[in-house]
GUNU-544940 format. One record per atom (N, C-alpha, C): x, y negated, z. Coordinates in nm, 2 decimals, padded with zeros to 4 digits, always signed. Layout:
BEGIN
X|Y|Z
...
This chain:
BEGIN
-15.79|-11.94|+18.97
-15.74|-12.07|+18.98
-15.81|-12.17|+18.85
-15.82|-12.29|+18.95
-15.89|-12.38|+18.75
-15.77|-12.40|+18.71
-15.81|-12.41|+18.58
-15.70|-12.46|+18.50
-15.70|-12.60|+18.45
-15.62|-12.68|+18.45
-15.59|-12.79|+18.44
-15.70|-12.84|+18.35
-15.73|-13.00|+18.37
-15.83|-13.07|+18.23
-15.77|-13.18|+18.14
-15.76|-13.07|+18.02
-15.66|-13.22|+17.93
-15.74|-13.30|+17.91
-15.83|-13.37|+17.98
-15.90|-13.52|+17.98
-15.84|-13.59|+18.11
-15.81|-13.52|+18.21
-15.78|-13.57|+18.33
-15.67|-13.65|+18.31
-15.72|-13.74|+18.40
-15.55|-13.85|+18.42
-15.48|-13.83|+18.54
-15.51|-13.74|+18.58
-15.46|-13.70|+18.74
-15.43|-13.60|+18.71
-15.45|-13.48|+18.54
-15.36|-13.35|+18.56
-15.23|-13.40|+18.49
-15.28|-13.50|+18.38
-15.15|-13.57|+18.34
-15.03|-13.59|+18.41
-15.09|-13.65|+18.56
-14.99|-13.69|+18.61
-14.92|-13.61|+18.66
-14.95|-13.42|+18.70
-14.97|-13.38|+18.76
-14.83|-13.26|+18.61
-14.87|-13.30|+18.51
-14.80|-13.24|+18.40
-14.66|-13.34|+18.36
-14.67|-13.44|+18.38
-14.57|-13.58|+18.36
-14.59|-13.62|+18.22
-14.68|-13.58|+18.19
-14.71|-13.70|+18.11
-14.71|-13.79|+18.12
-14.80|-13.86|+18.19
-14.81|-14.02|+18.25
-14.72|-14.05|+18.40
-14.61|-14.11|+18.37
-14.56|-14.14|+18.49
-14.60|-14.18|+18.55
-14.54|-14.15|+18.71
-14.62|-14.21|+18.86
-14.52|-14.23|+18.95
-14.55|-14.32|+19.04
-14.42|-14.33|+19.12
-14.43|-14.27|+19.24
-14.39|-14.13|+19.24
-14.39|-14.03|+19.30
-14.36|-14.06|+19.45
-14.41|-14.01|+19.58
-14.38|-14.03|+19.68
-14.36|-13.86|+19.77
-14.38|-13.78|+19.71
-14.38|-13.67|+19.73
-14.43|-13.56|+19.66
-14.35|-13.41|+19.67
-14.41|-13.33|+19.57
-14.35|-13.14|+19.60
-14.44|-13.08|+19.64
-14.42|-12.93|+19.62
-14.51|-12.86|+19.58
-14.51|-12.70|+19.55
-14.66|-12.67|+19.46
-14.72|-12.68|+19.43
-14.78|-12.69|+19.57
-14.92|-12.70|+19.55
-14.99|-12.92|+19.57
-14.87|-13.01|+19.57
-14.93|-13.11|+19.60
-14.88|-13.18|+19.55
-14.91|-13.35|+19.54
-14.84|-13.43|+19.44
-14.88|-13.56|+19.51
-14.75|-13.67|+19.54
-14.85|-13.78|+19.62
-14.80|-13.93|+19.53
-14.83|-13.99|+19.50
-14.78|-14.15|+19.45
-14.81|-14.23|+19.51
-14.79|-14.33|+19.45
-14.84|-14.51|+19.48
-14.96|-14.51|+19.41
-15.07|-14.57|+19.41
-15.19|-14.56|+19.38
-15.14|-14.76|+19.31
-15.16|-14.72|+19.11
-15.20|-14.85|+19.03
-15.26|-14.96|+19.10
-15.39|-14.94|+19.16
-15.43|-15.03|+19.16
-15.45|-15.05|+19.32
-15.33|-15.08|+19.39
-15.32|-15.07|+19.61
-15.44|-15.17|+19.65
-15.52|-15.14|+19.78
-15.59|-15.18|+19.83
-15.53|-15.25|+19.97
-15.42|-15.16|+19.99
-15.36|-15.21|+20.09
-15.18|-15.28|+20.05
-15.11|-15.28|+20.15
-14.99|-15.33|+20.13
-14.86|-15.16|+20.11
-14.94|-15.03|+20.15
-14.90|-14.94|+20.10
-14.98|-14.86|+20.08
-15.04|-14.78|+19.95
-15.14|-14.69|+19.94
-15.12|-14.63|+19.82
-15.10|-14.50|+19.85
-15.08|-14.36|+19.84
-15.21|-14.27|+19.80
-15.16|-14.20|+19.70
-15.26|-14.13|+19.64
-15.18|-13.94|+19.69
-15.29|-13.88|+19.73
-15.27|-13.74|+19.72
-15.36|-13.64|+19.70
-15.31|-13.64|+19.59
-15.40|-13.53|+19.50
-15.28|-13.33|+19.48
-15.46|-13.24|+19.50
-15.37|-13.08|+19.42
-15.35|-13.10|+19.33
-15.24|-13.03|+19.30
-15.20|-12.99|+19.14
-15.31|-12.92|+19.08
-15.37|-12.78|+19.11
-15.44|-12.81|+19.04
-15.59|-12.90|+19.04
-15.69|-12.85|+18.90
-15.76|-12.94|+18.89
-15.89|-12.90|+18.95
-15.93|-12.98|+19.06
-16.09|-12.98|+19.17
-16.09|-13.12|+19.15
-16.25|-13.10|+19.05
-16.29|-13.25|+19.03
-16.36|-13.30|+19.13
-16.37|-13.28|+19.26
-16.50|-13.34|+19.38
-16.43|-13.23|+19.48
-16.44|-13.34|+19.58
-16.43|-13.32|+19.72
-16.59|-13.19|+19.71
-16.70|-13.24|+19.69
-16.86|-13.13|+19.60
-16.78|-12.96|+19.57
-16.66|-12.98|+19.46
-16.67|-12.86|+19.48
-16.57|-12.78|+19.50
-16.52|-12.78|+19.64
-16.44|-12.73|+19.72
-16.52|-12.63|+19.80
-16.47|-12.53|+19.83
-16.49|-12.40|+19.91
-16.43|-12.34|+20.00
-16.42|-12.26|+20.04
-16.35|-12.13|+20.20
-16.22|-12.11|+20.10
-16.21|-12.09|+19.99
-16.07|-12.09|+19.99
-15.98|-12.18|+19.97
-16.01|-12.33|+19.95
-15.94|-12.47|+19.94
-15.92|-12.49|+20.06
-16.00|-12.41|+20.19
-15.96|-12.47|+20.32
-15.81|-12.55|+20.37
-15.72|-12.42|+20.29
-15.53|-12.45|+20.39
-15.51|-12.56|+20.27
-15.55|-12.59|+20.17
-15.50|-12.72|+20.07
-15.56|-12.83|+20.15
-15.70|-12.81|+20.21
-15.72|-12.96|+20.21
-15.67|-12.98|+20.35
-15.64|-12.89|+20.44
-15.55|-12.90|+20.58
-15.38|-12.99|+20.51
-15.38|-12.91|+20.40
-15.25|-12.96|+20.39
-15.21|-13.14|+20.39
-15.36|-13.16|+20.25
-15.33|-13.32|+20.19
-15.37|-13.37|+20.30
-15.44|-13.36|+20.39
-15.47|-13.43|+20.53
-15.32|-13.48|+20.60
-15.26|-13.33|+20.67
-15.15|-13.35|+20.76
-15.04|-13.44|+20.64
-15.09|-13.41|+20.55
-14.94|-13.50|+20.45
-14.93|-13.65|+20.54
-15.07|-13.66|+20.51
-15.05|-13.84|+20.54
-15.04|-13.85|+20.64
-14.97|-13.85|+20.75
-14.90|-13.92|+20.81
-14.84|-13.90|+20.84
-14.73|-13.83|+20.78
-14.59|-13.81|+20.79
-14.53|-13.90|+20.65
-14.62|-13.95|+20.54
-14.64|-14.03|+20.45
-14.61|-14.15|+20.50
-14.69|-14.22|+20.55
-14.71|-14.29|+20.57
-14.61|-14.39|+20.74
-14.53|-14.22|+20.76
-14.40|-14.30|+20.86
-14.32|-14.32|+20.82
-14.30|-14.24|+20.66
-14.17|-14.25|+20.59
-14.16|-14.34|+20.52
-14.32|-14.43|+20.51
-14.35|-14.50|+20.40
-14.32|-14.69|+20.50
-14.26|-14.63|+20.65
-14.31|-14.75|+20.73
-14.42|-14.80|+20.82
-14.52|-14.74|+20.73
-14.66|-14.76|+20.82
-14.65|-14.73|+20.95
-14.64|-14.76|+21.09
-14.67|-14.74|+21.20
-14.79|-14.80|+21.27
-14.87|-14.85|+21.21
-14.96|-14.95|+21.29
-15.08|-14.90|+21.24
-15.14|-14.78|+21.20
-15.22|-14.72|+21.18
-15.26|-14.72|+21.01
-15.36|-14.63|+20.94
-15.37|-14.59|+20.82
-15.55|-14.60|+20.85
-15.59|-14.61|+20.71
-15.72|-14.55|+20.64
-15.71|-14.47|+20.52
-15.76|-14.30|+20.56
-15.76|-14.25|+20.49
-15.92|-14.19|+20.42
-15.85|-14.16|+20.29
-16.05|-14.23|+20.21
-16.04|-14.08|+20.13
-16.17|-14.04|+20.11
-16.18|-13.95|+19.98
-16.30|-13.96|+19.94
-16.28|-14.06|+19.79
-16.45|-14.08|+19.71
-16.44|-13.96|+19.63
-16.65|-13.95|+19.67
-16.69|-13.83|+19.59
-16.81|-13.82|+19.50
-16.83|-13.80|+19.39
-16.91|-13.86|+19.33
-17.00|-14.01|+19.29
-17.08|-14.03|+19.19
-17.08|-14.15|+19.15
-17.11|-14.24|+19.26
-17.20|-14.18|+19.33
-17.26|-14.28|+19.46
-17.14|-14.29|+19.58
-17.06|-14.20|+19.54
-16.95|-14.21|+19.68
-16.78|-14.29|+19.56
-16.86|-14.34|+19.51
-16.81|-14.46|+19.41
-16.63|-14.40|+19.36
-16.62|-14.24|+19.35
-16.54|-14.16|+19.26
-16.49|-14.23|+19.14
-16.36|-14.27|+19.07
-16.35|-14.31|+18.93
-16.32|-14.20|+18.88
-16.17|-14.15|+18.92
-16.13|-14.05|+18.86
-16.21|-13.89|+18.94
-16.21|-13.83|+18.86
-16.26|-13.69|+18.87
-16.18|-13.59|+18.85
-16.05|-13.60|+18.98
-15.96|-13.53|+19.02
-15.98|-13.55|+19.14
-15.99|-13.44|+19.22
-16.01|-13.50|+19.39
-15.88|-13.49|+19.46
-15.91|-13.65|+19.50
-15.78|-13.74|+19.55
-15.79|-13.75|+19.70
-15.65|-13.78|+19.79
-15.69|-13.80|+19.89
-15.65|-13.97|+19.88
-15.72|-14.10|+19.88
-15.69|-14.23|+19.96
-15.60|-14.21|+20.09
-15.50|-14.29|+20.14
-15.41|-14.30|+20.25
-15.34|-14.44|+20.21
-15.38|-14.57|+20.25
-15.39|-14.68|+20.31
-15.34|-14.70|+20.42
-15.22|-14.85|+20.40
-15.17|-14.88|+20.60
-15.17|-15.05|+20.50
-15.04|-15.04|+20.64
-14.96|-15.20|+20.67
-15.04|-15.29|+20.71
-14.94|-15.43|+20.69
-15.02|-15.52|+20.81
-15.13|-15.56|+20.69
-15.25|-15.60|+20.78
-15.35|-15.65|+20.74
-15.39|-15.84|+20.73
-15.44|-15.89|+20.62
-15.55|-15.84|+20.60
-15.53|-15.75|+20.48
-15.59|-15.66|+20.40
-15.61|-15.60|+20.20
-15.69|-15.65|+20.13
-15.65|-15.67|+20.00
-15.74|-15.67|+19.95
-15.87|-15.65|+19.93
-15.89|-15.51|+19.95
-16.02|-15.48|+20.00
-16.04|-15.39|+20.05
-16.16|-15.41|+20.15
-16.14|-15.32|+20.29
-16.27|-15.18|+20.24
């Protein structure tokens, strides 16, 4: 299992060193509100284990990725999003990844959104 990266923003959030507005937490995953939302409801779902990018996952991560995707509709329903939502994983510099810890953006709510 990968060790936490002491310089990683999301590893610090997982450790509780940086506060977040959590919406879900279990032994493997943490979900919290994005601090720069693109939509009325914008949460990030992250694994607690440090995986830098989607390009770094292997077959051993299949169940974890499935849990991340499966959690998205549950959270949107819980947060009052009933007319659809967008799920996005940015990967690497050309994919506009800003924080190098795998994370799934889940965005919903009434349009128009600030960004597309």
